C-alpha positions in Angstrom: -26.1 1.3 -31.3 -27.3 4.3 -29.4 -27.8 2.2 -26.2 -24.0 1.5 -26.0 -23.3 4.6 -23.9 -26.5 4.7 -21.7 -24.9 3.2 -18.6 -21.4 4.2 -17.6 -20.1 1.2 -15.7 -22.2 -1.6 -17.3 -22.4 -3.0 -20.7 -25.7 -2.5 -22.4 -25.0 -5.3 -24.8 -26.6 -7.9 -22.3 -23.6 -8.6 -20.0 -23.6 -7.0 -16.7 -20.1 -6.7 -15.1 -19.1 -7.1 -11.5 -17.1 -4.4 -9.7 -14.0 -6.7 -10.1 -14.5 -7.1 -13.8 -15.1 -3.3 -14.2 -11.9 -2.6 -12.2 -9.9 -4.9 -14.6 -11.3 -3.0 -17.6 -10.7 0.4 -16.0 -7.2 -0.6 -15.1 -6.5 -1.8 -18.7 -8.2 1.4 -20.1 -6.2 3.7 -17.9 -2.9 2.0 -18.8 -3.5 2.9 -22.4 -5.0 6.3 -21.7 -1.5 7.8 -21.0 -2.6 11.3 -21.7 -5.5 10.9 -19.3 -8.0 12.2 -22.0 -10.7 9.8 -21.1 -10.3 8.0 -24.4 -8.1 5.4 -26.0 -7.1 5.0 -29.6 -8.8 2.2 -31.4 -5.4 1.1 -32.4 -4.8 -0.3 -28.9 -8.2 -2.2 -28.6 -6.6 -5.4 -30.1 -3.7 -5.3 -27.6 -6.1 -4.9 -24.7 -8.4 -7.7 -25.9 -5.2 -9.9 -26.3 -4.4 -9.1 -22.6 -7.8 -10.4 -21.7 -7.1 -13.5 -23.6 -8.8 -12.8 -26.9 -6.8 -12.5 -30.1 -8.8 -11.3 -33.0 -7.9 -11.2 -36.6 -7.4 -7.8 -38.1 -10.8 -8.2 -39.9 -12.7 -9.3 -36.7 -11.0 -6.3 -34.9 -12.1 -3.9 -37.6 -15.7 -5.1 -37.4 -15.7 -4.8 -33.6 -14.2 -1.3 -33.6 -16.6 -0.2 -36.4 -19.5 -1.4 -34.3 -18.6 0.5 -31.1 -16.7 3.7 -32.6 -20.0 4.9 -34.0 -18.6 8.4 -34.6 -15.6 7.0 -36.4 -13.4 9.3 -34.2 -10.6 6.6 -34.0 -11.0 6.7 -30.2 -13.2 5.0 -27.7 -14.3 6.6 -24.5 -14.4 4.4 -21.4 -18.2 3.6 -21.7 -17.8 2.5 -25.4 -14.8 0.4 -24.4 -16.7 -1.3 -21.6 -19.5 -2.1 -24.0 -17.0 -3.5 -26.3 -14.9 -5.4 -23.8 -17.8 -6.9 -21.9 -18.2 -9.3 -24.8 -14.8 -10.7 -24.1 -14.8 -10.8 -20.3 -15.5 -14.1 -18.8 -18.7 -14.5 -16.7 -18.0 -14.1 -13.0 -19.7 -17.4 -12.2 -17.3 -19.3 -14.4 -14.3 -17.6 -12.6 -15.8 -18.3 -9.1 -16.4 -22.0 -10.2 -12.8 -22.3 -11.6 -11.3 -20.8 -8.5 -13.3 -23.2 -6.4 -12.0 -26.2 -8.4 -8.4 -25.0 -8.4 -8.7 -24.4 -4.6 -9.7 -28.1 -4.4 -6.7 -29.2 -6.6 -4.4 -27.0 -4.7 -5.5 -28.5 -1.3 -5.1 -32.0 -2.8 -1.4 -31.2 -3.2 -1.1 -29.1 0.0 -1.4 -32.2 2.1 -0.2 -30.6 5.2 -2.5 -27.6 4.8 0.4 -25.1 5.0 -1.1 -22.7 2.4 1.7 -23.2 0.0 3.3 -25.8 -2.3 7.1 -26.2 -2.6 8.3 -25.1 -6.0 9.3 -28.7 -6.9 5.7 -30.0 -6.0 4.3 -27.2 -8.3 6.6 -28.2 -11.1 5.4 -31.7 -10.8 1.8 -30.6 -11.1 2.7 -28.7 -14.3 4.5 -31.8 -15.7 1.4 -33.8 -15.0 -0.8 -31.3 -16.9 1.6 -31.2 -19.9 4.4 -33.6 -19.9 5.8 -31.9 -23.1 6.8 -28.7 -21.2 10.6 -28.3 -21.3 12.3 -28.1 -17.9 13.6 -24.6 -19.0 10.1 -23.3 -19.5 9.0 -24.8 -16.1 11.8 -23.0 -14.5 10.8 -19.7 -16.3 7.2 -20.1 -15.0 8.4 -20.7 -11.5 10.9 -17.7 -11.6 8.1 -15.5 -12.9 5.5 -16.7 -10.3 7.9 -16.9 -7.3 9.1 -13.4 -7.6 9.9 -13.2 -3.9 12.2 -16.2 -4.3 10.5 -18.1 -1.3 10.8 -21.4 -3.0 7.0 -21.8 -2.5 3.9 -21.2 -4.5 0.8 -20.0 -2.5 -2.7 -20.3 -3.8 -3.0 -16.9 -5.4 0.2 -17.6 -7.3 -1.1 -21.0 -8.2 -4.3 -19.3 -9.5 -2.4 -16.9 -11.5 -0.5 -19.6 -13.4 -3.5 -21.9 -13.8 -5.7 -19.1 -15.2 -3.1 -17.6 -17.5 
């Protein structure tokens, strides 16, 4: 695939990425490019894709890496990584639509339009979504999302939990 590296900053595999999506990929790439060499080991590609919400089998991962690591160097440069990862990044429109839907849900529960939900209200929402979640797990989710200990969940925190 000689076209894989033609556009630094966009995938040439048919999916153009927004600035936000590219920033997410750049941040993920940089986090694993500890030596700042401009490349990452193919060994960490599976981990990065998992962080993006895609768990591949060893076989699938080997196929993907083989496709994008054309020179079989065992490393991917950023543009190769973007071409590969663009296949696993959710389309921006879907994210925007999801954000809008979740905003409507949030506003349904934020009856007083305060811009936040009390933690107990948020836990009630999670219980409605999945009644099988143990109370301890709900507490863990709340502790993680309410890092400042305010006892409330704002929309961004709500989004973070709902989008995984």
